[in-house]
C-alpha positions as CSV (number, residue, x, y, z in Angstrom):
1,M,51.3,15.4,2.4
2,D,54.5,13.5,1.5
3,K,54.6,11.4,-1.6
4,Y,56.0,8.0,-1.9
5,L,57.4,5.7,-4.5
6,I,57.2,2.1,-3.6
7,V,59.8,0.1,-5.8
8,I,59.2,-3.6,-6.1
9,M,62.5,-5.3,-7.4
10,G,64.2,-8.5,-7.7
11,P,65.4,-11.2,-10.2
12,T,63.4,-12.4,-13.4
13,A,60.5,-14.8,-12.6
14,V,60.5,-14.3,-8.8
15,G,56.9,-13.1,-9.0
16,K,57.4,-9.3,-9.0
17,T,54.2,-8.6,-11.0
18,E,51.8,-10.2,-8.8
19,V,53.2,-8.6,-5.7
20,A,53.2,-5.2,-7.4
21,I,49.4,-5.6,-8.1
22,N,48.7,-6.7,-4.5
23,I,50.5,-3.7,-3.2
24,A,48.9,-1.3,-5.7
25,K,45.4,-2.5,-4.8
26,E,46.2,-2.3,-1.1
27,F,47.1,1.4,-1.5
28,K,44.6,2.1,-4.3
29,T,47.1,3.4,-6.6
30,E,48.7,2.8,-10.1
31,I,51.8,0.9,-11.4
32,V,54.8,2.2,-13.3
33,S,56.8,-0.5,-15.1
34,A,60.6,-0.4,-14.9
35,D,61.1,-3.3,-17.0
36,A,63.3,-2.4,-19.9
37,R,62.0,-5.3,-22.1
38,Q,58.3,-4.6,-21.5
39,F,58.1,-1.1,-23.1
40,Y,58.1,-2.6,-26.6
41,K,54.7,-3.2,-28.3
42,E,55.8,-6.2,-30.4
43,M,57.8,-8.2,-27.8
44,N,55.1,-10.0,-25.6
45,I,55.6,-13.6,-25.0
46,G,59.4,-13.4,-24.3
47,T,59.2,-10.4,-22.0
48,A,56.7,-12.0,-19.6
49,K,54.5,-9.0,-19.6
50,P,51.4,-8.8,-17.2
51,S,48.4,-10.6,-18.7
52,D,45.5,-8.8,-20.0
53,E,43.6,-9.7,-16.9
54,Q,46.3,-8.4,-14.7
55,L,46.5,-5.2,-16.6
56,K,42.8,-4.7,-16.1
57,E,43.1,-5.2,-12.3
58,V,45.4,-2.1,-11.8
59,K,46.3,0.9,-14.2
60,H,49.9,0.2,-15.6
61,H,52.1,2.8,-17.2
62,L,55.1,2.5,-19.6
63,I,54.1,-1.1,-20.7
64,N,53.8,-1.3,-24.7
65,S,54.8,2.3,-25.0
66,L,57.5,1.8,-27.6
67,N,58.2,0.2,-31.0
68,I,61.3,-2.1,-31.2
69,I,62.9,0.3,-33.7
70,D,62.7,3.2,-31.0
71,N,66.2,4.3,-29.6
72,Y,65.6,4.2,-26.0
73,N,67.8,4.3,-22.6
74,A,67.7,4.9,-19.1
75,G,68.0,8.7,-19.6
76,S,64.8,8.5,-21.8
77,F,63.1,6.5,-19.1
78,E,64.1,8.9,-16.5
79,K,62.2,11.8,-18.2
80,D,59.1,9.7,-19.2
81,A,58.6,8.0,-15.7
82,L,58.9,11.4,-13.8
83,K,56.3,12.9,-16.1
84,V,54.0,9.9,-15.5
85,L,54.7,10.0,-11.9
86,D,54.0,13.9,-11.7
87,S,50.5,13.1,-13.3
88,I,49.6,10.1,-10.9
89,Y,50.9,12.3,-7.8
90,K,48.1,14.7,-8.5
91,H,45.5,12.0,-7.6
92,H,47.6,9.6,-5.3
93,N,50.1,10.1,-2.6
94,I,51.7,6.6,-3.2
95,V,52.7,5.0,-6.6
96,V,54.1,1.5,-7.1
97,M,57.1,1.1,-9.5
98,V,58.1,-2.5,-10.5
99,G,60.8,-4.0,-12.4
100,G,64.1,-6.0,-12.7
101,S,66.2,-3.2,-14.7
102,G,68.4,-1.8,-11.9
103,L,69.8,1.1,-14.0
104,Y,66.3,2.3,-14.9
105,I,65.0,2.2,-11.2
106,N,68.0,4.2,-10.2
107,A,67.6,6.7,-13.0
108,V,64.0,7.5,-11.4
109,C,65.1,7.4,-7.9
110,Y,68.5,9.2,-8.2
111,G,68.6,10.7,-11.7
112,I,71.2,9.8,-14.4
113,D,74.0,11.5,-15.9
114,E,73.3,13.5,-19.1
115,M,74.8,11.7,-22.1
116,P,75.6,13.0,-25.5
117,E,73.3,12.4,-28.4
118,T,74.4,9.6,-30.7
119,N,73.5,8.5,-34.2
120,T,71.8,5.6,-35.5
121,D,74.4,4.5,-37.9
122,T,76.9,4.0,-35.1
123,R,74.4,1.7,-33.1
124,I,73.7,-0.5,-36.3
125,S,77.5,-0.8,-36.9
126,L,78.0,-2.0,-33.3
127,S,75.0,-4.2,-33.4
128,E,76.4,-5.8,-36.7
129,K,79.6,-6.3,-35.1
130,Y,78.1,-8.1,-32.2
131,S,76.0,-10.3,-34.4
132,K,79.1,-11.3,-36.5
133,E,82.0,-11.3,-33.9
134,G,80.2,-11.9,-30.7
135,L,80.2,-9.9,-27.5
136,Q,83.9,-10.5,-26.5
137,S,85.0,-8.4,-29.5
138,L,83.0,-5.5,-28.2
139,V,84.3,-6.1,-24.5
140,D,87.9,-6.1,-25.9
141,E,87.3,-2.9,-27.7
142,L,85.9,-1.2,-24.6
143,K,88.9,-2.3,-22.6
144,Q,91.2,-0.5,-25.0
145,V,89.2,2.8,-25.2
146,D,87.7,2.9,-21.8
147,P,89.5,0.9,-19.2
148,D,87.6,2.7,-16.1
149,Y,84.3,1.7,-17.4
150,Y,85.5,-1.7,-18.4
151,E,86.4,-2.4,-14.8
152,K,82.9,-1.5,-13.5
153,V,80.5,-2.7,-16.4
154,D,78.6,-5.9,-16.5
155,K,80.7,-7.6,-19.3
156,A,77.9,-10.1,-20.2
157,N,75.4,-7.2,-21.0
158,P,75.5,-6.2,-24.6
159,H,73.3,-3.2,-24.0
160,R,75.8,-1.6,-21.7
161,I,78.8,-2.5,-23.8
162,I,77.1,-1.2,-26.9
163,R,75.9,2.1,-25.3
164,A,79.5,2.8,-24.0
165,L,81.2,2.3,-27.3
166,E,78.5,4.2,-29.0
167,V,79.2,7.3,-27.0
168,F,82.9,7.0,-27.5
169,R,82.7,6.5,-31.2
170,N,80.5,9.5,-31.4
171,T,82.4,11.8,-29.1
172,G,85.9,10.5,-29.0
173,L,85.5,10.6,-25.1
174,P,85.3,7.6,-22.8
175,Y,81.9,6.9,-21.5
176,S,83.2,6.9,-17.9
177,T,83.9,10.7,-18.4
178,F,80.1,11.4,-18.4
179,L,79.5,9.5,-15.1
180,N,79.6,11.8,-11.9
181,K,77.3,9.8,-9.4
182,E,75.6,12.9,-8.0
183,K,72.2,12.0,-6.9
184,K,69.3,14.4,-7.9
185,L,66.6,15.5,-5.3
186,R,63.1,14.1,-5.9
187,P,59.8,15.4,-4.6
188,F,58.9,12.0,-3.3
189,K,60.4,9.5,-0.8
190,V,61.5,5.9,-2.0
191,I,60.6,2.8,-0.3
192,K,62.5,-0.2,-1.8
193,I,61.1,-4.0,-1.7
194,G,63.2,-6.5,-2.9
195,L,61.9,-9.9,-3.6
196,D,64.0,-13.2,-3.5
197,M,63.7,-17.0,-3.0
198,D,65.9,-20.0,-2.7
199,R,68.2,-20.1,-5.7
200,K,67.1,-23.8,-6.8
201,E,63.4,-22.7,-6.7
202,L,64.1,-19.4,-8.7
203,Y,65.8,-21.5,-11.3
204,K,63.1,-24.1,-11.7
205,R,60.6,-21.0,-11.9
206,I,62.9,-19.7,-14.8
207,N,63.1,-22.9,-16.6
208,N,59.2,-23.6,-16.1
209,R,58.6,-20.1,-17.5
210,V,60.9,-20.5,-20.6
211,D,58.8,-23.9,-21.4
212,L,55.6,-22.0,-21.2
213,M,56.9,-19.2,-23.5
214,I,57.8,-22.0,-26.1
215,E,54.3,-23.4,-25.7
216,K,52.7,-20.0,-26.2
217,G,54.7,-19.5,-29.5
218,L,57.9,-17.6,-28.7
219,E,59.5,-19.1,-32.0
220,K,56.7,-17.5,-34.1
221,E,57.0,-14.3,-32.4
222,V,60.8,-13.9,-32.6
223,K,60.5,-15.0,-36.3
224,S,58.0,-12.4,-37.2
225,L,60.5,-9.7,-35.8
226,S,63.8,-11.3,-37.2
227,D,63.9,-8.5,-39.8
228,Q,64.7,-6.2,-36.8
229,K,67.3,-8.4,-35.3
230,L,70.0,-5.7,-35.3
231,C,67.8,-3.4,-33.0
232,N,69.0,-2.8,-29.6
233,S,65.6,-4.0,-28.4
234,M,66.1,-7.5,-29.9
235,Q,69.6,-8.1,-28.4
236,T,68.0,-9.6,-25.3
237,V,67.5,-12.9,-23.6
238,G,64.7,-15.0,-25.2
239,Y,65.1,-13.4,-28.6
240,S,68.8,-13.2,-29.7
241,E,69.2,-16.9,-29.2
242,W,67.0,-17.8,-32.0
243,F,68.8,-16.2,-34.8
244,D,71.6,-19.0,-35.1
245,Y,68.6,-21.3,-35.3
246,F,66.9,-19.5,-38.1
247,D,70.2,-19.7,-39.8
248,G,70.4,-23.6,-39.4
249,K,73.3,-23.3,-37.0
250,I,71.8,-24.7,-34.0
251,S,69.0,-27.0,-33.1
252,I,65.7,-25.7,-31.4
253,D,66.8,-28.0,-28.2
254,R,70.0,-25.9,-28.2
255,V,67.9,-22.6,-28.4
256,I,65.7,-23.6,-25.5
257,E,68.8,-24.6,-23.4
258,L,70.5,-21.4,-24.1
259,I,67.4,-19.2,-23.2
260,K,67.2,-21.0,-19.9
261,Q,70.7,-20.7,-19.2
262,N,71.1,-17.0,-20.2
263,S,67.9,-16.2,-18.1
264,R,69.4,-17.9,-15.1
265,R,72.7,-15.9,-15.8
266,Y,70.6,-12.8,-16.1
267,A,68.8,-13.3,-12.7
268,K,72.1,-13.8,-11.1
269,R,73.4,-10.4,-12.4
270,Q,70.4,-8.8,-11.3
271,M,70.8,-9.9,-7.8
272,T,74.5,-8.9,-7.9
273,W,73.5,-5.4,-8.7
274,F,70.6,-5.2,-6.2
275,R,72.7,-6.7,-3.3
276,K,74.8,-3.5,-3.5
277,D,71.9,-1.4,-2.5
278,K,71.6,-1.4,1.3
279,D,68.2,0.5,1.2
280,I,66.5,-2.5,-0.1
281,K,64.4,-4.7,2.5
282,W,64.1,-8.1,1.3
283,F,61.1,-10.5,1.6
284,L,59.9,-13.8,0.2
285,P,57.4,-13.2,-2.7
286,E,54.5,-14.9,-0.6
287,K,55.0,-12.6,2.6
288,R,52.4,-10.2,1.3
289,D,51.3,-9.1,4.8
290,E,54.8,-8.6,6.0
291,I,55.5,-6.4,3.0
292,V,52.4,-4.3,3.5
293,D,53.1,-3.9,7.1
294,N,56.7,-2.9,6.3
295,I,55.5,-0.2,3.9
296,K,52.9,1.1,6.3
297,E,55.5,1.4,9.0
298,E,58.0,3.3,6.7
299,I,55.0,5.7,5.7
300,K,54.4,6.4,9.4
């Protein structure tokens, strides 16, 4: 019998977790997380992980699977996720994958190009440059050493910029030379479900979620991890905004304003990525019955 991977994707705060749990319960299966921020055990409040109650409702994989000091990328995720999927498919013909990290989702669905090994010193050096000089200095460097990738990359995403420069500094070759776009064959069929809503409503949800994170103690969580602020995992929305506050450079009101602003921008970048994929069928998050009917039709 055919195997299926149902991918639930969409911008941050749109309601992916709840929909994925409903779908997994409908098809009596398990969930694989494709959220690059939820892998880390120490990062809880700012990554909007499923609650303990939600994790009990359906078995989840690849949440809390890493430490923040771990070097991890889409290639690593591809290998780990495929191993997990292989295990689940021994007992289920359908698996749900959920997340907002488009690159990680594509890695599982189509494969990712083999990248050369890099060393920790290079990553630390680039992270320090980012911390001291800002993202634009890294973007300018990328433009010089790899103009092809510079034209394609999301220039607001420090992870992508640092990764490309890391490869160049270690190999002397542009990151773009390692990209070939060849899709790998998978032993499962992919059904892509996109979740979206009115932009004003989404931004309201984002702002409310940030307020809730502050109430839950996000400041304390980030403070406890600030010794690791140069780790790749910490260069993310909800965490990196706090460091200037801890250094006395900005107010806490400004921190909250920046987290909301950067979260909205992140949602916009996610949608720009997802809109390029014509295989995604889009639904409002509350249209659960429509989503289930569509999946059943696809499986038929």
